[in-house]
N, C-alpha and C positions, 0 to 999 in steps of 0.2 A: 277709349271708353272704359269707364270704371264699372266693374261688376262685383257685387257683394256676394261672398261665399258664406253659406250657412249650412250646417248639418246638425241634426238632433243627436248624432252619434258622438258629439263633443259637447262640453259644457256651454250652455247659453251665455252670452256676454252678461257681465254683472255691472255694466256701466255704459257710457255712450261711445261704444266702439263695436266693431264686427269681428268675427272669428278670423276672417281674411278678406283681402281685396285683390281682385285680379285686374291688372291693367295690361292690355295686350297679351303678351305671353309671360308676363311676370306676376308671380303671386307673392304678396306680402302678408304674412300671418301676424296676428296678435300673439303676445306671449301666452303660453298655456301653463297652468298650474295643475296640481293633482286633484282636481274636482272630478268626481265620478259623474258622467253625463246624465245618468238616469236619476240619481238621488241628489246631485249637487252637494254631496258630502265630501269632505276632504279625505284622501287616502294617504295617511301619514304613518303607516305601520313601521317602516324603516326607510332609509334613503333610497334603497334599491327599488322598493315597491312604489315609492313616491315618484321616482324618476320614470319608472315603467308606465305609470298612469299618465304622466305628462306626455311621454312619447306616443302612447296609444291615442291620446286626445289629438296630438298633432297629426298622427296617421289618418285619423278620421277627417280632419280638415283638408289634408292633402288629397285624400280620395274624393272628397266633395268637389274638388277642383279638377278631377280626373288626373291626378298626379300621384307620385310615390316618393319615397325618400331618395330615389335615384334622380329626381328632378331638383332636389335641394342644392343650392349653390352657396348658401351662407346661413350660419346659425349664430345665435347669441345665447349664451347660457349665463343666467344670473344665479349665484348661489350665496347662501348665508354664511357658510363655513368652508373655506378652502380646504380644510381637513377632510371634507367629503368628496373632494374632486375625483380621486381614483375610483371610488365606488359609483359615483354618478357617471363618469366617463366609461366605465365598463358596460353599464346598461345602455347609455347613449350609443356607444360604438357598435352594439349588437344590431342596431337598426340600419347601419351603413356598410357598404363595401369599402374597406380601408383604402383600396386603390383609387376610388373615385369619390371619397368622402368630401363634403363641402368645406369651404373656408369657415373659420370659427373664431370667436373670442369667448373667453370665460372670465367673468368678473365677480368678485366677492362684493356684496352689497350690505348696507346697514339694515335693510328691511325689505320684505316682499309682501304682496297682498295676502291677507288672511293668515299671516304668520307662517307661510310655507317656507320650505328650505331650498326650493329650486323652481325656476321659471325659464322656459325656453321659447324663443321665437325663431322664425325661419323666413328665408327668401328662396323661392323656387322658380324655375323657368321651364316652359314647355319646349 
């Protein structure tokens, strides 16, 4: 059975999708960008601040499904500039235990929604 996950502590969807979908014990999140959930304004001060907002949005979605970053088994990171990888990775890594960190791919892309620099999606399991 498919259960839609929604929280007002993460940005509301800006299209025909949901923040996350829970199927059995598997959670599939939509990509999060650095939209502040209360103002829906982009947080683009620098790449570290932008990445932190993305991860905080993802944290809120995980919590809405009664999960944490410890439940995450796979992430996908889309970035505009591979030159930002180290700085993004430092912030991203601070949310995980390195010994149990999820599988991941990081891909440089030609464009992201609203002109942001980073978007992250996750798969988690209870």
